[in-house]
C-alpha positions as CSV (number, residue, x, y, z in Angstrom):
1,M,79.6,93.5,119.4
2,R,79.6,94.0,115.7
3,I,80.9,91.6,113.0
4,L,83.0,92.9,110.2
5,N,83.7,90.8,107.1
6,V,87.0,91.5,105.3
7,S,87.8,89.9,102.0
8,I,91.5,89.2,101.3
9,S,93.2,87.1,98.7
10,D,94.5,83.6,99.4
11,M,98.0,84.9,99.1
12,E,97.4,87.6,101.7
13,F,95.7,85.1,103.9
14,N,98.7,82.8,103.8
15,N,101.2,85.6,104.1
16,L,99.6,86.9,107.2
17,G,99.7,83.4,108.7
18,I,96.0,83.3,109.5
19,K,95.0,79.9,110.8
20,N,91.3,80.4,111.1
21,E,88.8,82.4,109.0
22,N,87.2,83.8,112.2
23,I,89.6,85.9,114.2
24,T,89.2,88.9,116.4
25,F,89.9,92.3,115.2
26,T,92.8,92.5,117.7
27,E,94.3,89.3,116.3
28,F,93.9,90.6,112.8
29,I,95.6,93.9,113.6
30,E,98.5,92.1,115.3
31,L,99.0,89.9,112.2
32,V,99.0,92.9,110.0
33,R,101.4,94.7,112.3
34,R,103.8,91.8,112.2
35,E,103.7,91.6,108.5
36,V,104.4,95.4,108.2
37,M,107.4,95.0,110.6
38,R,108.7,92.0,108.6
39,N,108.5,94.0,105.4
40,N,110.2,97.0,107.0
41,L,113.0,94.7,108.3
42,N,113.5,93.2,104.9
43,N,113.7,96.7,103.4
44,C,116.3,97.7,106.0
45,L,118.4,94.6,105.3
46,A,118.2,95.3,101.6
47,L,119.3,98.9,102.1
48,A,122.1,97.9,104.4
49,E,123.4,95.5,101.8
50,K,123.0,98.0,99.0
51,V,125.2,100.6,100.8
52,G,127.7,98.1,102.2
53,L,126.7,98.2,105.9
54,S,125.9,94.5,106.0
55,S,129.5,93.6,105.1
56,M,131.2,95.8,107.8
57,T,133.3,94.2,110.5
58,I,132.8,94.8,114.2
59,N,136.2,96.6,114.2
60,E,134.9,99.0,111.5
61,I,131.7,99.6,113.4
62,N,133.7,100.2,116.6
63,E,135.9,102.7,114.8
64,I,132.9,104.7,113.6
65,N,131.4,104.6,117.1
66,E,134.6,106.0,118.6
67,E,134.8,108.7,116.0
68,I,131.2,109.7,116.8
69,K,132.0,109.8,120.5
70,L,135.0,112.1,119.9
71,V,132.9,114.5,117.8
72,R,130.1,114.5,120.5
73,N,132.6,115.1,123.3
74,A,134.2,117.9,121.3
75,K,130.8,119.6,120.8
76,N,129.9,119.2,124.5
77,R,133.1,121.0,125.6
78,H,132.2,124.2,123.8
């Protein structure tokens, strides 16, 4: 097995939630993957708020879903 030394800032170390300076590569990849997913989720939430999706009611969402179903059904009949 080989050993790989990676240097990261204290901020990155804390942001990734690393508890120990010696972790496996698999653990490191998982921590990075989670951080990327967290960032993507935050970006999605910000975009949803920007375009007004975050303030939609369940009734508005259901109306849109019904409209989509009607259009899809109409296309499938042809």
